[in-house]
N, C-alpha and C positions, 0 to 999 in steps of 0.2 A: 504494500500500500504506500502510495506517495503522500505521506501525511503533510508535507510542507506545502502542498497545493490546497489543502483544506484549512490551514491556519493562515489567516491574513492579519497584517498589521497596517493600519491606516492612521496616521497622526490626527486626522480629523474625526475619528470615530472612537468612542469609548476611551478617550484620553490616550490613544495610541497603544492600548493594551491589545494583546493577541485575541482575535475573535475567530469564529467559525465561518468560513466561506463568505466573508464580507457582511454577515449578519451581525446584529447587536447581541449575540450570544458570546460572552467572553469565555476563554479557555478556563480561567480561574473559577468561574461559576460552575462549570461542568466538573472540574476537579473537586470543588467543595462539596458538590452533591455526592460524588463517589466517596469522598472521605467521610461523609455523614452516614454512609451505609446504604445509599440508594442503589438499586439495581439498574442495569442498563434499560430495562423495560420501564421502570418508574421514571427515569430521566426522560426517556422518549415520550412518555405520556405528558410529563410536565412541559417539555419543550418539543412540540410535535414537528417543528421544522428540522430538528436534529436527526441525522442518520446514524446508524450503528458505527459506520466508519468514521464519523466525526468524533464520537466518544473515544474510539481507538486512537485517533489522531491527537487528541488532547493528552492522552497518556504517553504517547510517543514523544510529543513535544516536551512535556514535563521531564521525561527521562533524559532527553538530549540536553535540556537546559541545566540539569544538575550534574551531568557527567562531563566534568571539565578537569583538566590536569591541575594538580596542586603543586605549586613551586615552593621549595623550601630553601632557605638561605644557609 
């Protein structure tokens, strides 16, 4: 899955925060719902414009953002 085509960043939308496919659904909102224990089905019911691959893209985006090299001096 090409997750980076599903995650968009527009400085004029949602304060430049990452969103799903240009909609005003922020990645952090989806991640917060997952962290709160909501299932993919429950999230899809709450956000009907969201696709299953969008939820996967949010997880992959978060994974890539925290996986960075740590430099030590």
